[in-house]
C-alpha beads as a LAMMPS data file, in Angstrom:
LAMMPS data file: protein, C-alpha beads

373 atoms
372 bonds

1 atom types
1 bond types

-500.0 500.0 xlo xhi
-500.0 500.0 ylo yhi
-500.0 500.0 zlo zhi

Masses

1 110.0

Atoms # bond

1 1 1 197.964 -314.281 -82.585
2 1 1 200.406 -313.419 -85.414
3 1 1 203.014 -310.547 -85.091
4 1 1 205.243 -309.032 -87.635
5 1 1 209.024 -308.979 -86.927
6 1 1 211.565 -306.484 -87.975
7 1 1 212.624 -308.661 -90.824
8 1 1 209.158 -308.856 -92.284
9 1 1 208.404 -312.379 -90.912
10 1 1 205.308 -313.293 -88.942
11 1 1 205.378 -315.174 -85.710
12 1 1 202.816 -316.187 -83.139
13 1 1 202.771 -315.155 -79.385
14 1 1 204.948 -317.654 -77.637
15 1 1 202.651 -319.551 -75.160
16 1 1 205.603 -321.826 -73.997
17 1 1 209.050 -320.713 -73.220
18 1 1 210.442 -324.138 -74.547
19 1 1 209.144 -323.365 -78.130
20 1 1 210.792 -321.101 -80.542
21 1 1 209.235 -319.639 -83.704
22 1 1 211.212 -319.347 -86.894
23 1 1 210.934 -316.998 -89.915
24 1 1 211.433 -317.813 -93.548
25 1 1 215.264 -317.785 -93.085
26 1 1 215.328 -321.130 -91.394
27 1 1 217.080 -323.920 -93.127
28 1 1 215.777 -327.379 -94.100
29 1 1 218.271 -329.317 -91.950
30 1 1 216.618 -327.707 -88.813
31 1 1 213.293 -329.460 -89.566
32 1 1 212.303 -332.914 -87.923
33 1 1 211.834 -335.890 -90.050
34 1 1 208.091 -335.458 -89.818
35 1 1 208.410 -332.244 -91.827
36 1 1 210.776 -333.432 -94.547
37 1 1 207.995 -334.702 -96.679
38 1 1 205.954 -331.607 -96.335
39 1 1 205.155 -329.943 -99.820
40 1 1 205.465 -326.326 -99.793
41 1 1 203.776 -324.050 -102.600
42 1 1 206.142 -322.026 -104.459
43 1 1 204.643 -318.687 -105.127
44 1 1 205.942 -315.143 -105.683
45 1 1 203.203 -313.552 -103.883
46 1 1 204.408 -311.957 -100.778
47 1 1 201.060 -312.395 -98.829
48 1 1 201.049 -316.311 -99.929
49 1 1 204.685 -316.524 -98.592
50 1 1 203.645 -315.030 -95.251
51 1 1 200.702 -317.350 -94.968
52 1 1 202.892 -320.200 -95.708
53 1 1 205.354 -319.076 -92.942
54 1 1 202.505 -318.741 -90.418
55 1 1 201.176 -322.177 -91.353
56 1 1 204.536 -323.673 -90.840
57 1 1 205.102 -321.894 -87.679
58 1 1 201.776 -323.136 -86.343
59 1 1 202.431 -326.552 -87.527
60 1 1 205.823 -326.442 -85.875
61 1 1 204.300 -325.158 -82.659
62 1 1 201.700 -328.006 -82.675
63 1 1 204.662 -330.398 -83.315
64 1 1 206.841 -328.903 -80.432
65 1 1 203.782 -328.926 -78.207
66 1 1 203.038 -332.635 -78.859
67 1 1 206.889 -333.354 -78.347
68 1 1 206.735 -331.520 -75.080
69 1 1 203.793 -333.436 -73.916
70 1 1 205.252 -336.561 -75.077
71 1 1 208.585 -335.718 -73.183
72 1 1 206.513 -336.006 -70.116
73 1 1 205.464 -332.757 -68.770
74 1 1 201.958 -333.739 -68.534
75 1 1 203.240 -337.086 -67.223
76 1 1 205.392 -335.409 -64.799
77 1 1 202.407 -333.439 -63.657
78 1 1 200.447 -336.672 -63.287
79 1 1 203.334 -338.077 -61.443
80 1 1 203.321 -335.144 -59.200
81 1 1 199.709 -335.559 -58.701
82 1 1 200.355 -339.077 -57.749
83 1 1 203.177 -338.180 -55.506
84 1 1 200.853 -335.588 -53.828
85 1 1 198.142 -338.235 -53.476
86 1 1 200.745 -340.526 -51.983
87 1 1 201.998 -337.706 -49.569
88 1 1 198.295 -337.033 -48.729
89 1 1 197.593 -340.717 -47.983
90 1 1 200.829 -340.762 -45.919
91 1 1 199.786 -337.461 -43.931
92 1 1 196.198 -339.073 -43.545
93 1 1 197.938 -342.236 -42.005
94 1 1 199.945 -340.014 -39.775
95 1 1 196.882 -338.038 -38.851
96 1 1 195.222 -341.479 -38.129
97 1 1 197.991 -342.656 -36.023
98 1 1 198.086 -339.363 -34.240
99 1 1 194.336 -339.586 -33.794
100 1 1 194.691 -343.157 -32.299
101 1 1 197.447 -341.979 -30.052
102 1 1 195.254 -339.042 -28.977
103 1 1 192.383 -341.283 -28.247
104 1 1 194.642 -343.615 -26.352
105 1 1 195.929 -340.610 -24.396
106 1 1 192.503 -339.447 -23.827
107 1 1 191.422 -342.922 -22.556
108 1 1 194.492 -342.977 -20.256
109 1 1 193.739 -339.440 -19.142
110 1 1 190.229 -340.629 -18.451
111 1 1 191.394 -343.479 -16.526
112 1 1 193.899 -341.364 -14.590
113 1 1 191.034 -338.910 -13.776
114 1 1 188.835 -341.740 -12.604
115 1 1 191.646 -343.141 -10.352
116 1 1 192.295 -339.347 -9.123
117 1 1 188.535 -339.084 -8.484
118 1 1 188.603 -342.571 -6.502
119 1 1 191.649 -341.550 -4.538
120 1 1 190.108 -338.197 -3.796
121 1 1 186.965 -339.796 -2.497
122 1 1 189.009 -342.371 -0.563
123 1 1 191.072 -339.471 0.834
124 1 1 187.947 -337.591 1.901
125 1 1 186.582 -340.634 3.573
126 1 1 189.712 -341.276 5.326
127 1 1 189.868 -337.613 6.337
128 1 1 186.232 -337.762 7.551
129 1 1 187.024 -341.099 9.388
130 1 1 190.258 -339.554 10.850
131 1 1 188.466 -336.408 11.903
132 1 1 185.819 -338.630 13.711
133 1 1 188.520 -340.472 15.446
134 1 1 190.298 -337.339 16.329
135 1 1 187.063 -335.822 17.792
136 1 1 186.365 -338.967 19.724
137 1 1 189.878 -339.033 21.015
138 1 1 189.723 -335.339 21.761
139 1 1 186.535 -335.721 23.599
140 1 1 188.008 -338.544 25.626
141 1 1 191.116 -336.414 26.262
142 1 1 189.022 -333.585 27.424
143 1 1 186.901 -335.923 29.632
144 1 1 190.173 -337.386 31.254
145 1 1 191.591 -333.742 31.620
146 1 1 188.271 -332.824 33.405
147 1 1 188.244 -335.868 35.473
148 1 1 191.918 -335.239 36.253
149 1 1 191.121 -331.933 37.252
150 1 1 188.170 -332.946 39.333
151 1 1 190.461 -335.619 41.065
152 1 1 193.239 -333.054 41.731
153 1 1 190.633 -330.493 43.140
154 1 1 189.161 -333.313 45.256
155 1 1 192.630 -334.367 46.304
156 1 1 193.359 -330.785 47.198
157 1 1 190.325 -330.518 49.217
158 1 1 190.839 -333.555 51.027
159 1 1 194.589 -332.574 51.718
160 1 1 193.406 -329.311 52.959
161 1 1 190.901 -330.741 55.108
162 1 1 193.377 -333.114 56.347
163 1 1 195.681 -330.332 57.100
164 1 1 193.033 -328.339 58.637
165 1 1 191.980 -331.318 60.875
166 1 1 195.404 -332.166 61.565
167 1 1 196.164 -328.453 62.762
168 1 1 192.950 -328.527 64.665
169 1 1 193.880 -331.688 66.201
170 1 1 197.353 -330.567 67.160
171 1 1 196.068 -327.297 68.456
172 1 1 193.396 -329.184 70.704
173 1 1 195.899 -331.738 71.820
174 1 1 198.426 -328.960 72.717
175 1 1 195.503 -327.067 74.527
176 1 1 194.535 -330.392 76.353
177 1 1 197.924 -331.160 76.966
178 1 1 198.486 -327.725 78.494
179 1 1 195.265 -328.221 80.594
180 1 1 196.495 -331.706 81.567
181 1 1 199.766 -330.284 82.637
182 1 1 198.147 -327.624 84.524
183 1 1 195.570 -329.939 86.128
184 1 1 198.470 -332.362 87.056
185 1 1 200.279 -329.371 88.733
186 1 1 197.261 -328.290 90.416
187 1 1 196.517 -331.958 91.536
188 1 1 200.152 -332.134 92.800
189 1 1 199.738 -328.838 94.658
190 1 1 196.437 -329.919 96.108
191 1 1 197.989 -333.437 97.056
192 1 1 200.804 -331.590 98.675
193 1 1 198.577 -329.300 100.603
194 1 1 196.380 -332.233 101.349
195 1 1 199.300 -334.153 102.686
196 1 1 200.359 -330.998 104.731
197 1 1 196.975 -330.536 106.089
198 1 1 196.871 -334.351 106.970
199 1 1 200.133 -334.158 108.687
200 1 1 199.068 -331.113 110.433
201 1 1 195.703 -332.697 111.333
202 1 1 197.517 -335.859 112.501
203 1 1 199.783 -333.732 114.867
204 1 1 197.049 -331.573 116.180
205 1 1 194.898 -334.622 116.838
206 1 1 197.773 -336.324 118.582
207 1 1 198.235 -333.422 120.665
208 1 1 194.561 -333.105 121.433
209 1 1 194.339 -336.755 122.149
210 1 1 197.238 -336.637 124.529
211 1 1 196.139 -333.604 126.489
212 1 1 192.496 -333.800 126.018
213 1 1 191.139 -337.298 126.281
214 1 1 187.703 -335.949 127.015
215 1 1 187.450 -334.300 123.823
216 1 1 187.195 -337.266 121.582
217 1 1 183.962 -336.116 120.421
218 1 1 185.411 -332.951 119.116
219 1 1 188.227 -334.817 117.163
220 1 1 185.420 -336.669 115.513
221 1 1 183.965 -333.406 114.571
222 1 1 187.337 -332.207 113.258
223 1 1 187.592 -335.201 111.100
224 1 1 184.111 -334.558 109.899
225 1 1 185.408 -330.930 109.019
226 1 1 188.276 -332.375 106.990
227 1 1 186.060 -334.508 104.837
228 1 1 184.390 -331.414 103.270
229 1 1 187.768 -330.174 102.397
230 1 1 188.824 -333.339 100.798
231 1 1 185.623 -333.491 98.533
232 1 1 186.450 -330.521 96.078
233 1 1 189.824 -331.798 95.502
234 1 1 188.452 -335.218 94.549
235 1 1 185.795 -333.520 92.521
236 1 1 188.125 -331.532 90.566
237 1 1 190.385 -334.345 90.004
238 1 1 187.613 -336.600 88.607
239 1 1 186.596 -333.629 86.528
240 1 1 189.937 -333.437 85.117
241 1 1 190.215 -337.119 84.571
242 1 1 186.804 -336.991 82.669
243 1 1 188.091 -334.166 80.439
244 1 1 191.208 -336.052 79.846
245 1 1 189.254 -339.127 78.754
246 1 1 186.966 -336.981 76.605
247 1 1 190.046 -335.520 74.993
248 1 1 191.568 -338.759 74.547
249 1 1 188.298 -340.005 72.927
250 1 1 188.333 -336.886 70.660
251 1 1 191.963 -337.611 69.803
252 1 1 190.920 -341.323 68.781
253 1 1 188.207 -339.731 66.891
254 1 1 190.409 -337.341 65.081
255 1 1 192.799 -339.999 64.310
256 1 1 190.189 -342.275 62.866
257 1 1 188.904 -339.220 60.899
258 1 1 192.650 -338.789 59.600
259 1 1 192.819 -342.394 58.816
260 1 1 189.600 -342.355 56.789
261 1 1 190.862 -339.154 55.033
262 1 1 194.321 -340.710 54.385
263 1 1 192.442 -343.825 52.830
264 1 1 190.302 -341.402 50.748
265 1 1 193.474 -339.622 49.716
266 1 1 195.291 -342.865 48.775
267 1 1 192.154 -343.932 46.818
268 1 1 192.212 -340.573 45.071
269 1 1 195.890 -340.731 44.383
270 1 1 195.404 -344.253 42.896
271 1 1 192.408 -343.035 40.905
272 1 1 194.622 -340.163 39.661
273 1 1 197.386 -342.412 38.775
274 1 1 195.153 -344.750 36.798
275 1 1 193.643 -341.631 35.119
276 1 1 197.018 -340.454 34.212
277 1 1 197.995 -343.882 32.866
278 1 1 194.917 -343.890 30.871
279 1 1 195.490 -340.260 29.679
280 1 1 199.073 -341.368 28.634
281 1 1 197.954 -344.415 26.736
282 1 1 195.168 -342.386 24.970
283 1 1 197.640 -339.525 24.158
284 1 1 200.225 -342.181 22.866
285 1 1 197.563 -343.733 20.702
286 1 1 196.539 -340.254 19.535
287 1 1 200.101 -339.420 18.650
288 1 1 200.414 -342.836 16.811
289 1 1 197.182 -342.192 14.974
290 1 1 198.376 -338.607 13.895
291 1 1 201.700 -339.806 12.856
292 1 1 199.933 -342.646 10.671
293 1 1 197.573 -340.104 9.236
294 1 1 200.450 -337.631 8.428
295 1 1 202.266 -340.560 6.715
296 1 1 199.071 -341.395 4.683
297 1 1 198.747 -337.604 3.897
298 1 1 202.298 -337.449 2.654
299 1 1 201.788 -340.561 0.632
300 1 1 198.430 -339.339 -0.957
301 1 1 199.921 -335.858 -1.502
302 1 1 202.993 -337.624 -3.193
303 1 1 200.596 -339.781 -5.339
304 1 1 198.463 -336.709 -6.096
305 1 1 201.409 -334.849 -7.134
306 1 1 202.425 -337.557 -9.553
307 1 1 199.083 -337.903 -10.871
308 1 1 199.198 -334.293 -11.442
309 1 1 202.443 -334.314 -13.160
310 1 1 201.225 -337.249 -15.290
311 1 1 198.009 -335.326 -16.113
312 1 1 200.190 -332.258 -17.086
313 1 1 202.589 -334.432 -19.094
314 1 1 199.553 -336.024 -20.900
315 1 1 197.885 -332.545 -21.554
316 1 1 201.189 -331.103 -22.827
317 1 1 201.543 -334.310 -25.065
318 1 1 197.943 -333.669 -26.205
319 1 1 198.738 -330.028 -26.926
320 1 1 201.874 -331.082 -28.879
321 1 1 199.731 -333.617 -30.882
322 1 1 197.028 -330.921 -31.546
323 1 1 199.781 -328.661 -32.621
324 1 1 201.267 -331.255 -34.971
325 1 1 197.851 -332.082 -36.083
326 1 1 197.240 -328.394 -36.959
327 1 1 200.607 -328.330 -38.599
328 1 1 199.751 -331.489 -40.646
329 1 1 196.272 -330.145 -41.441
330 1 1 197.816 -326.865 -42.623
331 1 1 200.373 -328.669 -44.814
332 1 1 197.581 -330.756 -46.138
333 1 1 195.624 -327.663 -46.837
334 1 1 198.560 -326.191 -48.695
335 1 1 199.117 -329.254 -50.684
336 1 1 195.529 -329.366 -51.549
337 1 1 195.759 -325.831 -52.739
338 1 1 198.974 -326.650 -54.552
339 1 1 197.108 -329.691 -56.145
340 1 1 194.336 -327.445 -57.141
341 1 1 196.767 -324.901 -58.606
342 1 1 198.498 -327.484 -60.565
343 1 1 195.164 -328.944 -61.843
344 1 1 194.149 -325.296 -62.710
345 1 1 197.452 -324.687 -64.458
346 1 1 196.950 -328.132 -66.290
347 1 1 193.537 -327.227 -67.409
348 1 1 194.732 -323.825 -68.538
349 1 1 197.643 -325.353 -70.472
350 1 1 195.091 -327.812 -72.026
351 1 1 192.826 -324.926 -72.814
352 1 1 195.769 -323.094 -74.455
353 1 1 196.545 -326.190 -76.398
354 1 1 193.115 -326.608 -77.489
355 1 1 192.961 -323.007 -78.499
356 1 1 196.246 -323.403 -80.442
357 1 1 194.997 -326.567 -82.036
358 1 1 191.612 -324.826 -83.024
359 1 1 193.421 -321.922 -84.377
360 1 1 195.827 -324.201 -86.391
361 1 1 192.787 -326.061 -87.608
362 1 1 191.171 -322.739 -88.796
363 1 1 194.521 -321.872 -90.511
364 1 1 194.702 -325.076 -92.058
365 1 1 191.170 -324.735 -93.504
366 1 1 191.998 -321.135 -94.450
367 1 1 195.247 -322.116 -96.165
368 1 1 194.332 -325.473 -97.780
369 1 1 192.490 -323.780 -100.701
370 1 1 195.178 -321.428 -101.071
371 1 1 197.802 -324.327 -101.317
372 1 1 195.445 -326.116 -103.626
373 1 1 195.224 -323.084 -105.676

Bonds

1 1 1 2
2 1 2 3
3 1 3 4
4 1 4 5
5 1 5 6
6 1 6 7
7 1 7 8
8 1 8 9
9 1 9 10
10 1 10 11
11 1 11 12
12 1 12 13
13 1 13 14
14 1 14 15
15 1 15 16
16 1 16 17
17 1 17 18
18 1 18 19
19 1 19 20
20 1 20 21
21 1 21 22
22 1 22 23
23 1 23 24
24 1 24 25
25 1 25 26
26 1 26 27
27 1 27 28
28 1 28 29
29 1 29 30
30 1 30 31
31 1 31 32
32 1 32 33
33 1 33 34
34 1 34 35
35 1 35 36
36 1 36 37
37 1 37 38
38 1 38 39
39 1 39 40
40 1 40 41
41 1 41 42
42 1 42 43
43 1 43 44
44 1 44 45
45 1 45 46
46 1 46 47
47 1 47 48
48 1 48 49
49 1 49 50
50 1 50 51
51 1 51 52
52 1 52 53
53 1 53 54
54 1 54 55
55 1 55 56
56 1 56 57
57 1 57 58
58 1 58 59
59 1 59 60
60 1 60 61
61 1 61 62
62 1 62 63
63 1 63 64
64 1 64 65
65 1 65 66
66 1 66 67
67 1 67 68
68 1 68 69
69 1 69 70
70 1 70 71
71 1 71 72
72 1 72 73
73 1 73 74
74 1 74 75
75 1 75 76
76 1 76 77
77 1 77 78
78 1 78 79
79 1 79 80
80 1 80 81
81 1 81 82
82 1 82 83
83 1 83 84
84 1 84 85
85 1 85 86
86 1 86 87
87 1 87 88
88 1 88 89
89 1 89 90
90 1 90 91
91 1 91 92
92 1 92 93
93 1 93 94
94 1 94 95
95 1 95 96
96 1 96 97
97 1 97 98
98 1 98 99
99 1 99 100
100 1 100 101
101 1 101 102
102 1 102 103
103 1 103 104
104 1 104 105
105 1 105 106
106 1 106 107
107 1 107 108
108 1 108 109
109 1 109 110
110 1 110 111
111 1 111 112
112 1 112 113
113 1 113 114
114 1 114 115
115 1 115 116
116 1 116 117
117 1 117 118
118 1 118 119
119 1 119 120
120 1 120 121
121 1 121 122
122 1 122 123
123 1 123 124
124 1 124 125
125 1 125 126
126 1 126 127
127 1 127 128
128 1 128 129
129 1 129 130
130 1 130 131
131 1 131 132
132 1 132 133
133 1 133 134
134 1 134 135
135 1 135 136
136 1 136 137
137 1 137 138
138 1 138 139
139 1 139 140
140 1 140 141
141 1 141 142
142 1 142 143
143 1 143 144
144 1 144 145
145 1 145 146
146 1 146 147
147 1 147 148
148 1 148 149
149 1 149 150
150 1 150 151
151 1 151 152
152 1 152 153
153 1 153 154
154 1 154 155
155 1 155 156
156 1 156 157
157 1 157 158
158 1 158 159
159 1 159 160
160 1 160 161
161 1 161 162
162 1 162 163
163 1 163 164
164 1 164 165
165 1 165 166
166 1 166 167
167 1 167 168
168 1 168 169
169 1 169 170
170 1 170 171
171 1 171 172
172 1 172 173
173 1 173 174
174 1 174 175
175 1 175 176
176 1 176 177
177 1 177 178
178 1 178 179
179 1 179 180
180 1 180 181
181 1 181 182
182 1 182 183
183 1 183 184
184 1 184 185
185 1 185 186
186 1 186 187
187 1 187 188
188 1 188 189
189 1 189 190
190 1 190 191
191 1 191 192
192 1 192 193
193 1 193 194
194 1 194 195
195 1 195 196
196 1 196 197
197 1 197 198
198 1 198 199
199 1 199 200
200 1 200 201
201 1 201 202
202 1 202 203
203 1 203 204
204 1 204 205
205 1 205 206
206 1 206 207
207 1 207 208
208 1 208 209
209 1 209 210
210 1 210 211
211 1 211 212
212 1 212 213
213 1 213 214
214 1 214 215
215 1 215 216
216 1 216 217
217 1 217 218
218 1 218 219
219 1 219 220
220 1 220 221
221 1 221 222
222 1 222 223
223 1 223 224
224 1 224 225
225 1 225 226
226 1 226 227
227 1 227 228
228 1 228 229
229 1 229 230
230 1 230 231
231 1 231 232
232 1 232 233
233 1 233 234
234 1 234 235
235 1 235 236
236 1 236 237
237 1 237 238
238 1 238 239
239 1 239 240
240 1 240 241
241 1 241 242
242 1 242 243
243 1 243 244
244 1 244 245
245 1 245 246
246 1 246 247
247 1 247 248
248 1 248 249
249 1 249 250
250 1 250 251
251 1 251 252
252 1 252 253
253 1 253 254
254 1 254 255
255 1 255 256
256 1 256 257
257 1 257 258
258 1 258 259
259 1 259 260
260 1 260 261
261 1 261 262
262 1 262 263
263 1 263 264
264 1 264 265
265 1 265 266
266 1 266 267
267 1 267 268
268 1 268 269
269 1 269 270
270 1 270 271
271 1 271 272
272 1 272 273
273 1 273 274
274 1 274 275
275 1 275 276
276 1 276 277
277 1 277 278
278 1 278 279
279 1 279 280
280 1 280 281
281 1 281 282
282 1 282 283
283 1 283 284
284 1 284 285
285 1 285 286
286 1 286 287
287 1 287 288
288 1 288 289
289 1 289 290
290 1 290 291
291 1 291 292
292 1 292 293
293 1 293 294
294 1 294 295
295 1 295 296
296 1 296 297
297 1 297 298
298 1 298 299
299 1 299 300
300 1 300 301
301 1 301 302
302 1 302 303
303 1 303 304
304 1 304 305
305 1 305 306
306 1 306 307
307 1 307 308
308 1 308 309
309 1 309 310
310 1 310 311
311 1 311 312
312 1 312 313
313 1 313 314
314 1 314 315
315 1 315 316
316 1 316 317
317 1 317 318
318 1 318 319
319 1 319 320
320 1 320 321
321 1 321 322
322 1 322 323
323 1 323 324
324 1 324 325
325 1 325 326
326 1 326 327
327 1 327 328
328 1 328 329
329 1 329 330
330 1 330 331
331 1 331 332
332 1 332 333
333 1 333 334
334 1 334 335
335 1 335 336
336 1 336 337
337 1 337 338
338 1 338 339
339 1 339 340
340 1 340 341
341 1 341 342
342 1 342 343
343 1 343 344
344 1 344 345
345 1 345 346
346 1 346 347
347 1 347 348
348 1 348 349
349 1 349 350
350 1 350 351
351 1 351 352
352 1 352 353
353 1 353 354
354 1 354 355
355 1 355 356
356 1 356 357
357 1 357 358
358 1 358 359
359 1 359 360
360 1 360 361
361 1 361 362
362 1 362 363
363 1 363 364
364 1 364 365
365 1 365 366
366 1 366 367
367 1 367 368
368 1 368 369
369 1 369 370
370 1 370 371
371 1 371 372
372 1 372 373
């Protein structure tokens, strides 16, 4: 739109900072070669001169716009659009590579998860198998302990019975020994008394036979009287001998019982030693199995920790890639918005140029009759 300046000249609103508008004071050497052959109508009318100045300013504005576009602003915008498209393609390539890396990392993560699941299943199966072995060994261990306790209790019972029988045997033997001693002493006394009686009898018989020859019959009667005196002594001695033989038989029986108990005790001790040996072997096998299982558990724990660390690293890389993807997407969005703004500005400048061209065309149509006039 035309505006009147302080010096009376008119100019249009400047739509481009690189274009300046001049009044009627401009000199002819400031014009380009394309305007040197322009014919200006010489008129004294003030209105006509103003119209001429406005026409000239419009033509100059159109010419300047053409020069500006020829200098490459529009081409520069196209180049910028081309650069932005190239940058867009580059970012899309980076996004594609990042997507491929993410897909490969996801594939590797899935493989690691699968390996982790397989190792977990294997660990569970090994754990179940080890628990079964542990339960079996523990059952055998408890059975051996119970058998050991039974053998120990049996040995203790046998030892107690042996001690009791030994004590009873010793007590009975001491009693029988005392009885035998007392019987021997009684037998000795009785034998001494018998010898004394016999000596007295012989003396009395000799005397009687020497003095009383007639009394042989009575001597026979005295000998008959001595026989009943000797019979109780013989009977007590035979009784004592029988008791001694019975005691000896009992001693032999007790010795045989002690021998059988000793044999049973030795058998129990051998069985106990065999059970202890088997128990130690099973305990050693159990300790070896436990140590091997602990080593396997440590190795599996280490492998599981490594897998977890690897998974955490992969997840962190995935998060970094996702963050980079988000950043690239945001930059791409900003570039698209900037591209849209550039296109919008381009269209706006084109619309302005079209409007100026249309207004110039209208001014030319309006001024052409006047110039011809």
